C-alpha positions as CSV (number, residue, x, y, z in Angstrom):
1,M,45.3,229.2,244.7
2,L,43.1,226.8,246.7
3,T,41.4,228.4,249.7
4,M,40.3,225.5,251.9
5,T,37.1,225.4,253.9
6,P,37.2,224.1,257.4
7,E,35.8,220.7,256.3
8,L,38.4,220.3,253.6
9,Q,41.2,221.3,256.0
10,F,39.8,218.6,258.4
11,A,39.9,215.9,255.7
12,A,43.4,216.9,254.8
13,R,44.5,216.8,258.4
14,C,43.2,213.3,258.8
15,V,45.1,211.8,255.9
16,T,48.3,213.8,256.4
17,Q,48.6,213.1,260.1
18,A,48.0,209.4,259.4
19,C,51.1,209.5,257.2
20,C,53.1,210.6,260.2
21,L,52.3,207.2,261.8
22,I,53.8,205.1,259.0
23,P,56.8,203.1,260.2
24,R,60.0,203.0,258.2
25,N,60.1,199.2,258.4
26,S,56.8,197.5,257.6
27,E,58.3,194.0,258.2
28,A,57.9,194.3,262.0
29,L,54.2,195.2,261.8
30,W,51.5,193.1,263.2
31,M,49.3,191.8,260.4
32,A,46.5,189.2,260.1
33,Q,44.1,187.8,257.6
34,K,40.4,188.8,258.1
35,D,37.5,186.5,257.6
36,D,37.0,187.7,254.0
37,G,40.6,186.8,253.2
38,S,41.9,190.4,253.1
39,L,44.9,191.6,255.1
40,V,44.9,194.1,257.9
41,T,47.8,195.6,259.8
42,E,48.2,197.6,263.0
43,C,48.4,200.7,260.8
44,D,44.9,200.2,259.4
45,Y,43.6,200.4,262.9
46,A,45.9,203.2,264.1
47,F,45.0,205.4,261.1
48,Q,41.3,204.8,261.8
49,A,41.7,205.5,265.5
50,L,43.5,208.7,264.8
51,S,40.8,210.0,262.5
52,G,38.1,208.8,265.0
53,H,39.8,210.9,267.6
54,Y,39.8,213.9,265.2
55,V,36.1,213.4,264.4
56,D,35.3,213.3,268.1
57,E,37.3,216.4,268.7
58,T,36.2,218.5,265.8
59,Y,32.8,217.2,264.6
60,P,31.4,215.2,267.5
61,R,27.8,215.2,266.1
62,D,28.9,213.7,262.8
63,S,28.9,210.0,262.0
64,F,32.1,208.3,261.1
65,V,32.2,205.2,258.8
66,A,35.5,203.3,258.1
67,E,36.6,199.9,257.0
68,E,37.9,198.3,260.2
69,N,35.7,197.0,263.0
70,I,36.5,196.5,266.7
71,S,35.2,192.9,266.9
72,F,38.1,191.4,264.8
73,L,40.7,193.4,266.7
74,E,39.3,192.0,270.0
75,S,40.0,188.6,268.7
76,Q,43.6,189.6,268.2
77,P,44.6,191.0,271.6
78,Q,48.3,190.7,270.8
79,A,47.9,193.5,268.3
80,L,46.5,196.2,270.6
81,P,49.7,197.3,272.4
82,S,51.5,198.3,269.2
83,I,48.4,200.0,267.9
84,I,48.1,202.1,271.1
85,R,51.8,203.0,270.9
86,R,51.4,204.1,267.3
87,V,48.3,206.3,268.1
88,A,50.0,207.7,271.2
89,S,52.9,209.0,269.1
90,A,50.3,211.6,267.8
91,V,47.9,211.7,270.7
92,P,49.8,211.3,273.9
93,Q,46.7,210.9,276.0
94,A,45.6,207.8,274.1
95,T,44.7,204.8,276.3
96,E,43.5,201.3,275.5
97,A,39.9,202.4,276.2
98,S,40.1,205.6,274.1
99,V,41.8,203.8,271.1
100,K,39.1,201.1,271.1
101,R,36.4,203.8,271.2
102,W,38.0,205.8,268.4
103,I,38.2,202.7,266.2
104,Q,34.6,201.7,267.0
105,R,33.6,205.3,266.1
106,G,34.2,204.1,262.5
107,E,31.2,201.8,262.8
108,G,28.7,204.7,262.3
109,K,25.8,205.0,259.8
110,T,25.8,206.3,256.3
111,E,23.2,208.9,257.0
112,G,22.9,212.7,257.5
113,R,26.4,214.2,257.7
114,F,29.2,211.7,257.9
115,W,32.9,211.0,257.2
116,L,33.9,208.0,255.1
117,M,37.4,206.6,255.4
118,D,39.6,203.9,254.0
119,P,42.5,204.0,256.4
120,V,44.8,201.9,254.0
121,D,43.5,201.5,250.5
122,S,45.5,198.5,249.3
123,T,47.0,196.9,252.4
124,E,48.8,194.6,250.1
125,G,50.5,197.6,248.5
126,F,51.4,199.0,251.9
127,I,52.9,195.7,253.1
128,K,54.9,195.2,249.9
129,N,56.3,198.8,249.9
130,G,54.2,199.6,246.9
131,V,51.4,202.1,246.2
132,F,48.7,202.6,248.8
133,G,46.3,205.5,249.7
134,I,44.8,207.0,252.8
135,L,41.3,208.2,251.8
136,M,38.8,210.5,253.6
137,A,35.6,211.9,252.3
138,G,33.0,214.2,253.9
139,L,29.3,213.6,252.9
140,W,26.3,215.8,253.5
141,K,23.4,217.1,251.4
142,G,23.2,213.6,249.9
143,A,26.6,213.6,248.2
144,V,30.4,213.7,248.7
145,Q,31.3,217.3,249.4
146,V,35.0,217.2,250.3
147,A,37.8,214.6,249.7
148,A,41.4,214.1,250.7
149,L,43.6,211.3,249.4
150,A,47.2,210.9,250.5
151,Y,49.7,208.6,248.7
152,P,52.8,208.4,250.9
153,R,54.9,206.6,248.2
154,G,53.5,208.5,245.2
155,L,51.7,206.7,242.4
156,G,54.6,204.7,241.0
157,I,54.4,206.7,237.8
158,L,55.6,210.1,236.8
159,S,52.9,212.8,236.7
160,P,52.8,215.8,234.4
161,F,53.2,218.1,237.3
162,F,55.7,216.6,239.7
163,L,58.7,214.4,239.5
164,E,58.1,211.3,241.5
165,T,58.2,212.5,245.1
166,S,58.0,210.7,248.4
167,G,54.3,211.3,248.4
168,L,51.3,213.1,246.9
169,L,48.3,214.8,248.4
170,F,45.0,215.2,246.4
171,L,42.2,217.4,247.5
172,A,38.8,218.2,246.1
173,E,35.7,220.1,247.1
174,R,32.4,220.2,245.3
175,G,32.3,223.3,243.1
176,L,35.9,224.3,243.9
177,G,37.9,221.9,241.8
178,A,40.5,219.2,242.3
179,W,44.1,219.8,243.4
180,C,47.4,218.1,244.0
181,A,50.6,218.8,245.8
182,P,53.7,217.0,247.1
183,L,53.0,215.8,250.6
184,E,56.1,217.6,251.9
185,E,55.0,220.8,250.2
186,P,51.2,221.0,250.7
187,E,51.2,224.7,249.9
188,N,52.4,224.0,246.4
189,M,48.8,223.1,245.2
190,R,48.1,222.8,241.5
191,R,44.7,222.4,239.9
192,L,43.9,219.2,238.1
193,Q,42.1,218.7,234.8
194,V,41.2,215.4,233.1
195,S,42.4,214.8,229.6
196,S,40.6,215.8,226.4
197,R,41.4,212.6,224.6
198,S,38.8,210.8,222.5
199,K,38.0,207.2,222.8
200,M,40.3,206.4,219.9
201,E,43.2,208.2,221.6
202,G,42.2,207.2,225.1
203,V,44.2,205.2,227.7
204,R,42.4,202.6,229.7
205,L,43.4,202.0,233.4
206,R,43.5,198.3,234.2
207,S,43.9,197.0,237.7
208,R,46.9,194.7,238.2
209,A,45.6,191.2,238.0
210,R,44.7,189.5,241.3
211,V,43.9,185.9,241.5
212,H,40.8,185.0,243.5
213,A,40.3,181.4,244.4
214,D,36.7,181.7,243.3
215,Q,37.3,183.7,240.1
216,T,35.8,181.8,237.3
217,D,36.8,181.2,233.7
218,Q,33.7,183.2,232.8
219,D,35.0,186.2,234.8
220,L,38.3,186.1,232.9
221,A,36.5,185.8,229.6
222,A,34.3,188.8,230.5
223,R,37.4,190.9,231.1
224,D,38.9,189.8,227.7
225,L,35.7,190.4,225.9
226,L,35.4,193.9,227.3
227,S,39.0,194.8,226.2
228,E,38.1,193.5,222.7
229,T,34.8,195.4,222.6
230,L,36.2,198.7,223.7
231,G,38.9,198.7,221.1
232,M,41.2,200.8,223.3
233,T,44.8,199.6,222.6
234,Q,46.6,201.9,225.1
235,T,46.4,200.6,228.7
236,I,48.2,201.4,232.0
237,A,48.3,198.6,234.6
238,C,48.0,200.1,238.1
239,R,46.8,199.3,241.6
240,A,43.1,200.0,241.9
241,T,43.8,202.7,244.6
242,A,45.6,204.8,242.0
243,R,42.8,204.8,239.4
244,Y,41.1,208.1,240.4
245,P,44.3,210.2,240.8
246,L,45.6,208.9,237.4
247,L,42.3,210.0,235.8
248,A,42.3,213.4,237.5
249,L,45.9,213.9,236.4
250,G,45.0,213.2,232.8
251,L,47.3,210.2,232.6
252,G,44.3,207.8,232.0
253,D,40.9,208.2,230.5
254,L,38.8,205.2,231.5
255,Y,38.4,202.9,234.4
256,I,35.7,200.1,234.5
257,R,34.8,197.9,237.4
258,L,32.7,195.0,236.1
259,V,30.2,193.0,238.1
260,L,31.6,189.5,238.2
261,S,30.8,186.3,240.0
262,D,33.6,186.3,242.5
263,P,32.7,187.9,245.8
264,A,35.2,190.7,245.5
265,N,33.4,192.0,242.4
266,Q,29.8,191.6,243.5
267,Y,29.5,195.1,245.0
268,L,31.2,198.4,245.6
269,L,32.4,199.5,249.0
270,G,31.8,203.2,249.8
271,W,35.2,203.9,251.4
272,D,37.0,202.7,248.2
273,H,35.2,205.2,245.9
274,A,33.8,208.2,247.7
275,A,36.9,210.4,247.9
276,G,38.2,209.4,244.4
277,S,34.9,209.9,242.6
278,L,34.8,213.5,243.8
279,L,38.4,214.1,242.7
280,V,37.6,212.9,239.2
281,E,34.4,214.9,239.0
282,E,36.0,218.1,240.2
283,A,38.8,217.6,237.6
284,G,36.1,217.6,234.9
285,G,35.5,213.9,234.6
286,R,32.5,211.7,235.2
287,V,31.8,208.7,237.5
288,T,28.7,206.5,237.4
289,D,27.7,202.9,237.8
290,L,27.4,200.8,234.6
291,R,23.8,201.8,234.2
292,G,24.7,205.5,234.2
293,Q,23.4,206.0,237.8
294,T,25.0,208.3,240.3
295,L,27.0,206.5,243.0
296,D,24.9,206.2,246.1
297,F,27.0,206.4,249.2
298,Y,24.0,206.6,251.5
299,A,22.8,203.1,250.7
300,G,25.2,201.5,253.2
301,T,28.9,200.5,253.1
302,Q,28.0,198.0,250.4
303,M,26.6,200.2,247.7
304,I,23.7,198.0,246.9
305,Q,21.9,200.5,244.7
306,N,24.8,200.5,242.2
307,Q,26.0,197.9,239.7
308,G,29.7,198.1,238.7
309,L,31.4,201.4,238.1
310,M,32.8,203.5,235.3
311,A,35.0,206.6,235.7
312,S,36.2,208.5,232.7
313,N,37.3,211.9,231.3
314,G,33.6,212.3,230.4
315,I,34.1,212.8,226.7
316,F,33.1,209.2,225.7
317,H,31.3,208.2,228.9
318,D,27.9,207.8,227.3
319,E,29.3,205.9,224.3
320,I,30.8,203.3,226.7
321,L,27.6,203.1,228.7
322,G,25.9,202.2,225.5
323,I,27.9,199.0,225.4
324,F,26.4,197.9,228.7
325,N,23.0,199.3,228.0
326,P,22.3,198.7,224.3
327,S,18.6,199.3,224.5
328,H,19.0,202.8,225.8
């Protein structure tokens, strides 16, 4: 049985309450393309605003760092009324000024004690009625301490514990393990454990291909060469947002994020990895960069101290690292 600390309860509240703001019909949502080419919707901002409100209310001295910024929203004034209405459905006292302040609360610093959020991990999945996550991590003492990940539409694949449900909630706390429950039955928590498969038996998680305009032939060749070098014949194609839960559930054994020439693969973003990395580690796995270094979430939202990423069940982690670091 999982006994949650106040901080873990808080992280769980942020992601589960955000789920309550999800509309039944995503076709009517405001959405736009940001300067980096990625998509954003009114829900990205609404979820971030709601958590910003909760941070103000519960941990006012803590920093809050999240993906969206207020400057882009202010260039899209037509979006604000629907965002306010969505937040007000959970916080009746919400006003234009308070919603803007709660969103801007997410522009804090990665220092001291802070909360790190990805309000919608895979906006494309959200828009297309596919898999997406709402991710929240709490960091202090130099590392991720608590994590909550909500997947309102499940993972798109049967798990060993649950038939596909309308949603899944994953929780982790340093030293207390990793857990999972159906979103509609959060009291039905079950502890997670990574697989015990060897490299020869292992299943590699592979992100579903996305075509970047500036992805080079060399990038594609590097991916193909990696697959050939690893010699792992079993693969599961999944959205990147599902990589950590699938590892923690024991459905996959290895996920690798290469450093490639296209901008989307030049660096890691903290909100994409903080919650999931703790989930895998507390399920018995291991997460490092490709040099074997611990992920540094205090280096800024762009994790400039790390190069690439590898998450695994831990059994053959060092063996794979040896491919990238042959002199060590």
